[in-house]
N, C-alpha and C positions, 0 to 999 in steps of 0.2 A: 504494500500500500504506500502511495506517495505521501510526502509531508503535507501536501495540500489536502489530500483525502483524510489524513489523520486529524488535521486541524478542523475539518468539517464536522467530525463526530465528537460529541461530548464525551468526557471520561465516564465510562460505564459505572465506575464505582460511586459516582456522585448522583446516579439516577435512582429515584424511588422505583418501587415495583411497577406502579402505574405508568411512569415515564418510560421505563424499559419495555414494558408490554406494548405501549402505544407505538413506540419507535419500531419495535420488532414487526408489528402489524404493517407499518408503512414500508419497511424493508421488503417484506414478503410481497406486498402489492406492487412495488417497483420491479421486483424480480419477475413477477407474473406478467407484467406489462412488457418486459424486455428492456434491459438497459441498452444505451446506445453503443457501448463498447464492451468487449470481453473484460477488459481491465476494470471497468465500472461494475460489471456483474460479479466479478471476483471480490471486489472491495465490499459490495453489498452483502454477499454471502458471508464473508468473514465477519462483518459487523453483526449480521444476524446470529451467527454462532456465539459471539460474545454476549449479545443481548439475551439470548436464550439461557446461557449459563448464569447471567445475573438474575433473571427471573427465577430460575431454579434455586439459586441461593436464597432468595427472598422467601420462596415457598417452603423450602426445607427449614429455614429459620422460624417461619410462622408455625410450622408443624411442631417443632421442638417446643416453642413457647406454649402452644395449646396443650401438648402432652404434659408439660411441666405444671400448667395450671390445673389440669385434671388429675395430677398425681400419678401419671403413667410412667413407669420406668421401662426403658428399653435401649438397646444398643443398635437400633436400625441405622 
């Protein structure tokens, strides 16, 4: 990914779950429409992977908090 493309995307660690989810939805829509270049498609795909991982982190964290609140012990 070029420096310009890197600058285009916000740091994923600063995104809330909702922000990451919404951006991931936009990335998927852009990929489905077809990016103008192969390089852009690859950059979007890579961004989508990072956003997916961020959403997954948020969801796993939420699950752990809910389990802790319910008093569930587990090593999932």
